[in-house]
C-alpha positions as a Markdown table, in Angstrom:
| # | Residue | x | y | z |
|---|---|---|---|---|
| 1 | Met | -25.8 | 73.0 | 8.7 |
| 2 | Asn | -29.0 | 71.3 | 7.7 |
| 3 | Lys | -27.4 | 70.4 | 4.4 |
| 4 | Lys | -24.5 | 68.7 | 6.3 |
| 5 | Ile | -26.9 | 66.7 | 8.5 |
| 6 | Ala | -29.0 | 65.7 | 5.5 |
| 7 | Met | -25.8 | 64.6 | 3.6 |
| 8 | Leu | -24.7 | 62.6 | 6.6 |
| 9 | Ile | -28.0 | 60.9 | 6.9 |
| 10 | Ala | -28.0 | 60.1 | 3.2 |
| 11 | Val | -24.5 | 58.6 | 3.4 |
| 12 | Phe | -25.5 | 56.6 | 6.5 |
| 13 | Val | -28.7 | 55.3 | 4.8 |
| 14 | Val | -26.9 | 54.4 | 1.5 |
| 15 | Gly | -24.1 | 52.7 | 3.5 |
| 16 | Ile | -26.6 | 50.6 | 5.6 |
| 17 | Leu | -29.1 | 49.9 | 2.9 |
| 18 | Pro | -27.1 | 47.0 | 1.3 |
| 19 | Leu | -26.9 | 45.4 | 4.8 |
| 20 | Val | -30.6 | 45.6 | 5.2 |
| 21 | Leu | -31.4 | 44.3 | 1.7 |
| 22 | Ala | -28.9 | 41.4 | 1.6 |
| 23 | Asp | -30.4 | 37.9 | 1.3 |
| 24 | Thr | -28.9 | 34.8 | 2.8 |
| 25 | Ser | -29.4 | 31.1 | 2.1 |
| 26 | Asp | -28.2 | 28.4 | 4.3 |
| 27 | His | -27.3 | 24.9 | 3.0 |
| 28 | Ala | -26.7 | 21.8 | 5.1 |
| 29 | Tyr | -24.1 | 19.2 | 3.9 |
| 30 | Thr | -23.9 | 15.7 | 5.2 |
| 31 | Ala | -21.2 | 13.1 | 4.9 |
| 32 | Ser | -20.9 | 9.4 | 5.7 |
| 33 | Val | -17.6 | 7.9 | 6.5 |
| 34 | Gly | -17.4 | 4.1 | 5.9 |
| 35 | Thr | -15.1 | 1.6 | 7.2 |
| 36 | Ala | -12.3 | 0.5 | 4.9 |
| 37 | Ser | -8.7 | -0.3 | 4.6 |
| 38 | Asn | -6.8 | 1.5 | 1.8 |
| 39 | Ile | -3.6 | -0.3 | 1.1 |
| 40 | Ile | -0.7 | 1.3 | -0.7 |
| 41 | Ile | 2.3 | -0.8 | -1.6 |
| 42 | Thr | 5.6 | 0.8 | -2.6 |
| 43 | Glu | 8.4 | -1.2 | -4.1 |
| 44 | Leu | 11.6 | -0.2 | -2.3 |
| 45 | Asp | 14.2 | -2.8 | -3.4 |
| 46 | Thr | 13.4 | -6.1 | -5.2 |
| 47 | Ser | 16.8 | -7.0 | -6.6 |
| 48 | Phe | 18.9 | -9.6 | -4.8 |
| 49 | Ser | 22.7 | -9.3 | -5.2 |
| 50 | Asn | 24.6 | -11.9 | -7.3 |
| 51 | Cys | 24.2 | -15.1 | -5.3 |
| 52 | Ala | 27.2 | -17.0 | -6.7 |
| 53 | Val | 27.2 | -19.9 | -4.3 |
| 54 | Ala | 24.4 | -22.4 | -3.8 |
| 55 | Ser | 23.0 | -22.4 | -0.3 |
| 56 | Ser | 23.9 | -18.8 | 0.1 |
| 57 | Cys | 21.3 | -16.5 | 1.6 |
| 58 | Asp | 20.6 | -12.9 | 0.7 |
| 59 | Gln | 18.3 | -10.5 | 2.5 |
| 60 | Ile | 16.7 | -7.2 | 1.4 |
| 61 | Thr | 15.9 | -5.5 | 4.7 |
| 62 | Asp | 13.4 | -3.0 | 3.3 |
| 63 | Ser | 11.9 | -4.6 | 0.2 |
| 64 | Leu | 8.4 | -3.3 | 0.2 |
| 65 | Asn | 6.6 | -0.6 | 2.1 |
| 66 | Ile | 2.9 | -1.4 | 2.9 |
| 67 | Gln | 0.8 | 1.5 | 4.1 |
| 68 | Asn | -2.8 | 1.5 | 5.3 |
| 69 | Thr | -4.3 | 5.0 | 4.8 |
| 70 | Gly | -7.8 | 3.7 | 5.6 |
| 71 | Asn | -9.5 | 3.6 | 9.0 |
| 72 | Thr | -9.5 | -0.1 | 9.7 |
| 73 | Ala | -7.1 | -3.1 | 9.3 |
| 74 | Pro | -7.6 | -5.6 | 6.4 |
| 75 | Ser | -9.7 | -8.4 | 7.9 |
| 76 | Thr | -7.4 | -11.1 | 6.5 |
| 77 | Gly | -4.0 | -9.4 | 6.8 |
| 78 | Ile | -1.7 | -9.3 | 3.8 |
| 79 | Ser | -1.1 | -12.5 | 1.9 |
| 80 | Ala | 1.5 | -13.3 | -0.7 |
| 81 | Ala | 1.9 | -15.9 | -3.5 |
| 82 | Phe | 4.1 | -16.5 | -6.5 |
| 83 | Thr | 2.3 | -16.3 | -9.8 |
| 84 | Ser | 5.4 | -17.4 | -11.8 |
| 85 | Asp | 6.1 | -21.2 | -12.2 |
| 86 | Val | 7.8 | -23.7 | -14.4 |
| 87 | Gly | 6.0 | -27.1 | -14.5 |
| 88 | Gly | 3.8 | -26.3 | -11.6 |
| 89 | Val | 6.6 | -25.3 | -9.2 |
| 90 | Tyr | 6.2 | -21.7 | -8.1 |
| 91 | Gly | 9.0 | -19.3 | -7.3 |
| 92 | Leu | 11.8 | -17.4 | -9.0 |
| 93 | Val | 12.1 | -18.9 | -12.5 |
| 94 | Asp | 14.3 | -18.8 | -15.6 |
| 95 | Ala | 13.2 | -20.5 | -18.9 |
| 96 | Thr | 13.5 | -24.1 | -17.5 |
| 97 | Asn | 14.5 | -23.9 | -13.8 |
| 98 | Val | 12.9 | -22.7 | -10.5 |
| 99 | Ile | 14.2 | -21.5 | -7.2 |
| 100 | Pro | 11.2 | -22.8 | -5.2 |
| 101 | Gly | 9.0 | -20.4 | -3.3 |
| 102 | Thr | 9.9 | -22.2 | -0.1 |
| 103 | Asn | 13.3 | -20.7 | -0.5 |
| 104 | Phe | 11.9 | -17.2 | -0.6 |
| 105 | Gln | 10.5 | -15.4 | 2.5 |
| 106 | Ile | 8.6 | -12.2 | 2.9 |
| 107 | Asn | 8.6 | -10.8 | 6.4 |
| 108 | Ser | 10.1 | -14.1 | 7.6 |
| 109 | Val | 7.3 | -16.2 | 6.1 |
| 110 | Ala | 8.2 | -18.8 | 3.4 |
| 111 | Leu | 6.0 | -18.8 | 0.4 |
| 112 | Thr | 4.6 | -22.0 | -1.1 |
| 113 | Ala | 6.3 | -23.8 | -4.0 |
| 114 | Asn | 3.8 | -26.4 | -5.1 |
| 115 | Thr | 0.8 | -24.2 | -5.8 |
| 116 | Ser | 0.0 | -20.5 | -6.0 |
| 117 | Thr | -1.6 | -20.7 | -2.6 |
| 118 | Thr | -1.2 | -17.5 | -0.6 |
| 119 | Glu | 0.6 | -17.3 | 2.7 |
| 120 | Val | -0.2 | -14.6 | 5.2 |
| 121 | Val | 2.9 | -12.4 | 5.5 |
| 122 | Ala | 1.5 | -9.4 | 7.6 |
| 123 | Val | -1.2 | -9.9 | 10.3 |
| 124 | Gly | -2.5 | -7.4 | 12.7 |
| 125 | Ser | 0.3 | -4.9 | 12.0 |
| 126 | Leu | -1.7 | -2.9 | 9.4 |
| 127 | Gly | -4.2 | -1.1 | 11.5 |
| 128 | Ala | -5.5 | 2.4 | 10.5 |
| 129 | Gly | -2.6 | 4.6 | 9.6 |
| 130 | Ala | 0.0 | 1.8 | 9.8 |
| 131 | Asp | 3.2 | 1.9 | 7.8 |
| 132 | Leu | 5.2 | -1.3 | 7.5 |
| 133 | Asn | 8.5 | -2.1 | 5.7 |
| 134 | Val | 8.8 | -5.8 | 5.0 |
| 135 | Ser | 11.9 | -7.8 | 4.2 |
| 136 | Ala | 12.6 | -10.4 | 1.6 |
| 137 | Asp | 14.9 | -13.3 | 2.1 |
| 138 | Leu | 16.3 | -15.7 | -0.5 |
| 139 | Ser | 18.1 | -19.0 | 0.1 |
| 140 | Ile | 19.7 | -20.7 | -2.9 |
| 141 | Pro | 19.2 | -24.5 | -2.8 |
| 142 | Gly | 22.3 | -26.7 | -3.2 |
| 143 | Gly | 22.7 | -27.8 | -6.8 |
| 144 | Gln | 20.6 | -24.9 | -8.2 |
| 145 | Ala | 21.4 | -24.3 | -11.9 |
| 146 | Ser | 23.1 | -21.0 | -12.6 |
| 147 | Gly | 21.0 | -18.4 | -14.5 |
| 148 | Ser | 19.0 | -15.2 | -14.2 |
| 149 | Tyr | 15.8 | -15.8 | -12.2 |
| 150 | Asn | 12.8 | -13.6 | -12.0 |
| 151 | Gly | 9.5 | -14.0 | -10.3 |
| 152 | Thr | 6.2 | -12.2 | -9.6 |
| 153 | Val | 4.8 | -12.2 | -6.1 |
| 154 | Gln | 1.2 | -11.1 | -5.8 |
| 155 | Leu | 0.0 | -9.5 | -2.6 |
| 156 | Ser | -3.7 | -9.7 | -1.7 |
| 157 | Trp | -6.0 | -8.6 | 1.2 |
| 158 | Thr | -9.6 | -8.4 | 2.1 |
| 159 | Ala | -10.9 | -5.1 | 3.4 |
């Protein structure tokens, strides 16, 4: 019987010994969360249909998706400007002709044709976590030369 008790005590001591001998070390981590907007722009549809008739208008309802995954809105909203021009007239261009930027709208705001000056196209709607689809509208001016027109619109913002 004494052997059984001694064996039981030995098993108990061996089992508890690692618990008594275990060391621990605590480490504190810190983090700072700054204030910033994080704008992600996704191209949904940027191709207008064949506008065969001058003065016709075409709309792309969901042209771009603008998402703010940051924790604050951009301080200046989202601005847009054409970077493509022919002879200093900005807009959709072919080799020699331009559909002026004033005939192109993003989110119902016409862009500028005479310079690459930005126009604010989204204000106050891009708070933290906001997700916004914007439209694009094109109106073909009367007398516009036929051709295949392309243009680059640059979006900008200040965090």
